[in-house]
Steps between C-alpha positions, in 0.01 A plus 500: 500500500628845412447790742502862382498809722303707257275473199685586172406803294417273200442126509726269296228230489136465584396327820213344688475722807361536850530788748460494877662497843470120547575530873520146646446330165198308633284248310311779314831648373617153408186434297547829312864427424409149379253658260766751392762235417242289315398797286865586437572152373194509278610829341868399501597818687684563830297526818563829683401635834510864624516565870581798720758587766407632749141386522282795395332512840844532665560799275172678564438410869822356644371495859174325403623255238442135586785271587676348205438127457815467291797717442623556147749216502243257624241615250738465204594148612134398515426657163790318342356165624188584298694498176484871414756609240543870589432714803512881489536660843379857468603753765176653634581865550332835453558497123332163454217594738434815293450315171145508373337165416537578127870594535561186713342279234693662216840512670498155657251279314534633145849646454699344787381140484295471183229299670323253270284356776445647852366304796406693816316437826140609489565772760810647324513882493777720365598854413471827689210480748454130409291620208589212263303182505409191291267686260761771437757229420258331259460828312877547491537143377265562213698802394847347535449139414509302828242282668402548863387223733388534864555218745226475765595470859571138583272308734691221669270253676230768527730778625617811311876494477671838541808657650272666764349168599844352529617781728196450720590132540859575588410774749253265667763225526307263277807379320337189362221705338761732346682202347171391335461838340862501388520138387818476708615598854555870561871571478754768591844474338823672597862468585617367840679782678669560836263534794540585865551126585246514787353170374836332522548626856165349586590165350292543184724642223309677227558606140423873461339548156536851355167677448489752211156637552347787700198308636418138553163331431535257798672470838536233766661161560468241224583149397696540170720329253810659352597442138838570348730309735448143384309295248200484724351788709612493861253526793525780753331742736499867398438824678387797289456828682651772720622278792331700782689317777826650376380861496250747352498658156715231342485419127326181392727205445457142368686245701487126432613217728560197277427169672807276551720718282842648594671605179598864456287661224599870507458666157282219368186611315202307642123491469294466814167317440230574759290192572324556833470775760582388850423815691516880503810687601518577874714688751655296777628614840850355460723314257454183708122523447561562131727195484237279654246624246737434211540146626122460491488652150763259375313207652180620339680526162626142533145384581367686200743338258452158651121539459511599136758232428270236647199636316 
């Protein structure tokens, strides 16, 4: 998959195109991208996807924007798995926000990417003031020679699949429900970096996974698996949050204690797959009390994995 940091002034080839934020890349997104790649094969053209960085809501209302489900690196990795040929990451700034719907369509769809066939979600809006919609794109397509197709919102087992619904599941701690909407466990990926080694002092060494995001869609103590260290994912217990026992006003961290694992993994890039929430984060009176709770969390994690292994 090729990744471009901007849309060209003039396209070298035509494309089958979609546009959107694709945060989380849930089952609805996956269905749209499957339709996109099928249409691209039929027309013998490359499949292309336009997305935005930052998320438009982060640009317009940074203090009210929802937590990202995926950072850019995670999103690109998930898109690549769907077989997309080209991704255009457009910087969402004041200049892009000021484009009228007509200018957006001409600059990006017609001149920049020479869309032959465009597939969008049924709620897609674009251009200054979100004035552009499906009917406007249909009119532009008639004038400039591209077809427009709207994908309805996916219902999965009777439930509307959306990024908002996914965030609600994660915030509520219903990790299994979130996995059903995603078609996979919810995951946070990052590099293992140096921590404060409190876990090691307590007898439960942890891998500190770097978080490159301003807000998190979930918090608490979880049973997880970690991919990227061996052929099979490794089981562990993870803490995601601000560690209130250690102080106030601390930044959120992701720490994972891998079960029966002692190898040094600093600088490794790993993916933490969240399988089950054990409890909310809590403040304890002392490190000894915290250590006793960690022991219970590790026991609960072992019980969880033994249960799912035995069916």
